[in-house]
C-alpha positions in Angstrom: 148.8 52.4 -4.5 149.3 48.7 -3.7 146.4 46.3 -4.1 144.8 45.3 -0.8 145.3 41.6 -0.2 142.3 39.4 0.2 141.6 37.4 3.4 142.6 34.2 1.7 145.9 35.7 0.5 146.7 36.9 4.0 145.9 33.4 5.4 148.1 31.7 2.8 150.9 34.1 3.7 150.6 33.3 7.4 150.6 29.6 6.8 153.7 29.9 4.5 155.5 31.9 7.2 154.5 29.4 9.9 155.7 26.6 7.7 159.1 28.2 7.4 159.3 28.8 11.1 158.6 25.1 11.9 160.4 23.6 8.9 157.3 21.8 7.7 156.9 20.6 4.2 155.3 22.5 1.3 152.6 19.8 1.2 151.7 20.4 4.8 151.4 24.2 4.1 149.1 23.5 1.2 147.0 21.1 3.3 146.6 23.8 6.0 145.6 26.3 3.3 143.1 23.9 1.8 141.4 23.6 5.2 141.1 27.4 5.4 140.1 27.9 1.7 136.6 29.2 1.3 133.9 26.7 0.3 131.8 28.1 -2.6 128.6 26.4 -1.5 127.4 25.5 2.0 127.3 21.7 2.2 125.5 19.8 4.9 127.7 16.9 6.2 125.3 14.8 8.2 126.1 11.1 7.5 126.9 9.4 10.8 128.5 6.0 11.3 126.0 3.1 10.8 124.8 1.6 14.0 124.8 -2.1 15.0 127.3 -3.1 12.3 128.0 -6.3 14.3 124.6 -7.5 13.2 125.3 -7.0 9.5 125.6 -9.6 6.8 129.3 -9.5 6.0 131.3 -10.3 2.9 132.1 -13.6 4.6 128.3 -14.2 4.7 128.2 -13.5 1.0 130.9 -16.1 0.4 129.2 -18.7 2.5 125.9 -18.1 0.6 127.6 -18.4 -2.7 127.1 -14.8 -3.7 130.9 -14.2 -3.7 133.7 -16.8 -4.4 136.4 -17.8 -2.0 139.1 -16.3 -4.2 138.9 -12.8 -5.4 140.1 -12.7 -9.0 139.3 -9.3 -10.5 140.4 -7.3 -13.6 143.1 -4.6 -13.0 140.6 -1.8 -13.5 136.9 -1.1 -13.9 134.9 2.0 -14.6 131.1 1.9 -14.3 130.6 5.6 -15.3 128.2 6.0 -18.3 126.8 8.9 -20.4 123.2 8.2 -19.2 124.2 8.3 -15.5 124.4 12.1 -15.0 125.8 13.7 -11.9 123.1 15.5 -9.8 123.5 18.2 -7.1 122.0 17.9 -3.7 122.7 21.6 -3.2 122.4 22.8 0.4 120.3 19.8 1.6 121.5 17.0 3.8 120.4 14.4 1.3 123.8 12.9 0.5 122.7 9.4 1.6 119.6 9.6 -0.6 121.7 10.6 -3.7 124.5 8.1 -2.9 122.1 5.2 -2.4 119.2 5.9 -4.8 121.1 7.6 -7.6 124.6 6.3 -7.0 123.9 2.6 -6.3 120.3 1.6 -6.8 119.7 3.3 -10.2 122.8 1.6 -11.7 121.4 -1.8 -10.6 117.9 -1.1 -11.9 119.2 0.1 -15.3 121.7 -2.7 -15.7 119.1 -5.3 -14.8 116.5 -3.7 -17.2 114.1 -2.7 -14.4 114.0 0.9 -15.5 115.1 2.8 -18.6 118.3 4.8 -18.7 116.4 8.1 -18.9 114.4 7.3 -15.6 115.7 8.8 -12.4 115.2 7.3 -8.9 114.1 9.4 -5.9 116.9 10.5 -3.5 114.2 12.2 -1.4 112.5 8.9 -0.7 115.6 7.2 0.6 116.7 10.3 2.5 113.4 11.0 4.3 112.7 7.3 5.0 116.3 6.9 6.4 115.6 9.7 8.9 112.2 8.4 10.0 113.1 4.7 10.5 116.6 4.8 12.0 117.4 4.1 15.7 119.3 7.4 16.2 116.4 9.3 17.7 112.9 8.5 19.0 111.5 11.8 17.7 110.8 12.9 14.1 113.7 14.6 12.2 112.4 15.0 8.7 112.2 18.7 9.0 115.7 19.1 10.5 118.2 19.6 7.6 121.3 18.5 9.6 119.8 15.5 11.3 122.0 12.5 10.8 121.5 9.7 8.3 123.2 6.3 7.8 124.3 4.4 4.7 123.2 1.0 6.1 119.7 2.3 6.8 119.4 3.6 3.3 119.9 0.0 1.9 117.7 -1.4 4.6 114.9 0.9 3.3 115.5 -0.4 -0.3 115.4 -4.0 1.0 112.2 -3.6 3.1 110.2 -1.1 1.0 112.1 -0.7 -2.3 112.5 2.7 -4.0 110.3 5.1 -5.9 111.1 7.2 -9.0 111.9 10.9 -9.2 108.6 11.6 -11.0 106.6 10.1 -8.1 108.5 12.0 -5.3 110.7 14.7 -6.8 113.6 16.3 -4.8 111.8 19.7 -5.0 108.0 20.2 -5.0 105.0 18.6 -3.5 104.4 15.2 -1.9 103.0 12.1 -3.6 99.3 12.8 -4.5 98.0 9.2 -4.5 97.3 6.7 -1.7 99.7 5.1 0.7 99.0 1.6 -0.9 99.7 3.0 -4.3 102.9 4.6 -3.2 104.4 1.5 -1.6 103.2 -0.7 -4.4 105.3 1.4 -6.7 108.2 1.1 -4.3 108.0 -2.6 -3.8 108.6 -3.2 -7.5 112.2 -1.9 -6.9 113.1 -3.9 -3.8 116.6 -5.3 -3.5 117.0 -8.8 -2.2 120.0 -8.2 0.2 123.0 -6.0 1.0 126.3 -6.8 2.6 128.8 -4.9 4.9 132.0 -5.1 2.9 134.2 -3.9 5.7 137.3 -1.9 5.0 139.4 -4.4 2.9 140.2 -2.6 -0.4 140.6 -5.9 -2.2 137.0 -6.8 -1.4 135.9 -3.4 -2.6 137.6 -3.9 -5.9 136.0 -7.4 -6.3 132.6 -6.0 -5.5 132.8 -3.2 -8.0 134.0 -5.5 -10.7 131.5 -8.3 -10.1 128.4 -6.7 -8.4 128.5 -2.9 -9.1 128.8 0.4 -7.1 129.5 0.6 -3.4 127.7 2.8 -1.0 130.2 4.3 1.4 130.7 7.0 4.1 133.7 9.2 4.4 135.1 11.8 6.8 135.5 14.9 4.7 138.8 16.7 5.0 140.1 19.9 3.4 141.3 18.2 0.2 137.8 16.7 -0.3 136.0 20.0 0.3 138.3 21.7 -2.2 138.9 18.8 -4.6 139.6 21.1 -7.6 142.7 22.4 -5.8 144.2 18.9 -5.7 143.6 18.2 -9.4 140.9 15.7 -8.4 143.4 13.3 -6.8 143.1 12.6 -3.1 146.2 10.9 -1.7 146.6 11.8 2.0 143.8 11.9 4.6 144.7 13.8 7.8 144.7 12.1 11.2 143.2 15.1 12.9 139.7 16.6 12.8 137.5 16.6 9.7 134.5 18.6 8.5 131.9 15.9 8.9 130.5 12.7 7.5 129.3 12.4 3.9 127.8 9.5 1.8 129.1 8.8 -1.8 129.4 5.9 -4.2 132.5 4.1 -5.4 132.0 3.4 -9.1 135.3 2.2 -10.4 139.0 1.5 -9.6 142.5 1.0 -10.9 145.4 -0.6 -9.1 146.1 2.7 -7.4 142.8 4.5 -6.7 139.0 4.4 -6.6 136.7 6.4 -8.7 134.3 8.3 -6.4 130.9 9.6 -7.5 129.7 12.6 -5.5 126.4 14.5 -5.6 127.6 18.1 -5.6 127.2 18.8 -9.3 129.6 18.7 -12.2 131.4 21.8 -11.0 133.0 19.9 -8.1 136.0 17.6 -8.8 136.4 16.3 -12.3 132.8 16.7 -13.6 131.5 15.4 -10.3 134.1 12.6 -9.6 137.4 12.4 -7.8 140.1 9.7 -7.6 140.8 8.5 -4.1 144.1 6.7 -3.9 144.4 3.7 -1.6 146.4 5.7 0.9 143.4 8.1 1.2 140.6 5.6 0.8 141.9 3.4 3.6 141.6 6.3 6.0 138.7 8.4 4.7 136.1 5.8 4.0 134.8 4.3 7.2 132.3 1.8 6.0 131.1 0.2 2.7 127.9 -1.6 1.6 127.1 -3.5 -1.5 123.5 -4.3 -2.8 122.2 -7.3 -4.7 118.9 -7.3 -6.6 
């Protein structure tokens, strides 16, 4: 008796037949299959485009202020990944902006500057919750709504205005801070950043920033190849022009002349131990905004 085909196998067969009928390429068939492939874990994609970007301090502002030079001379490659900087998993929460900002950008700066030890973790929950409660998206509280939108810009605005607290003070799971409000924000204020800049969508500027200033906080529109990065051998080269699954916040932590190293917060089972390589052709379409922080 023949083995009954799984739903995925039937879908793949249908897509292959459709590809033959319309004479589309094998790559297009694979892309369609990726969009229909089952996602092992439910992921909340709630990062919305940052508002009022026309009011941001830009890279040109950084140049005028002497934070960045007029000419962008950078090494051919840079990789900020380190053994102490473990990949975490936001699981089924909508905390991507908290992980990308607190763990993916701020923690690197704090450790590199000697503000905290390598073994100390920052609190994604603080940035995530504060982002929800202080944005301009809604006039009503959304802390208790998992899918409520967050913005990358507002995450760094929190870090500039209030600072950041540590995981031990506000863990991702568990109770709230037991001390006073004054005590909590005194802790946070010790980890304030001085400024942040909107780096636009120029990939040359992104490479300069990573080489000279550190990780970049960015937002992307997740397509099928992102959602199933293991199926693409962790290399993302083509971003579709059609619909996507939703917005997600991640950090850019390195580059070569061909691609960017992307740090995600979906655990080490996703991608190559939590990272993927976004080629310029993909990055220029998928990543819709980018912000860099300065201590």
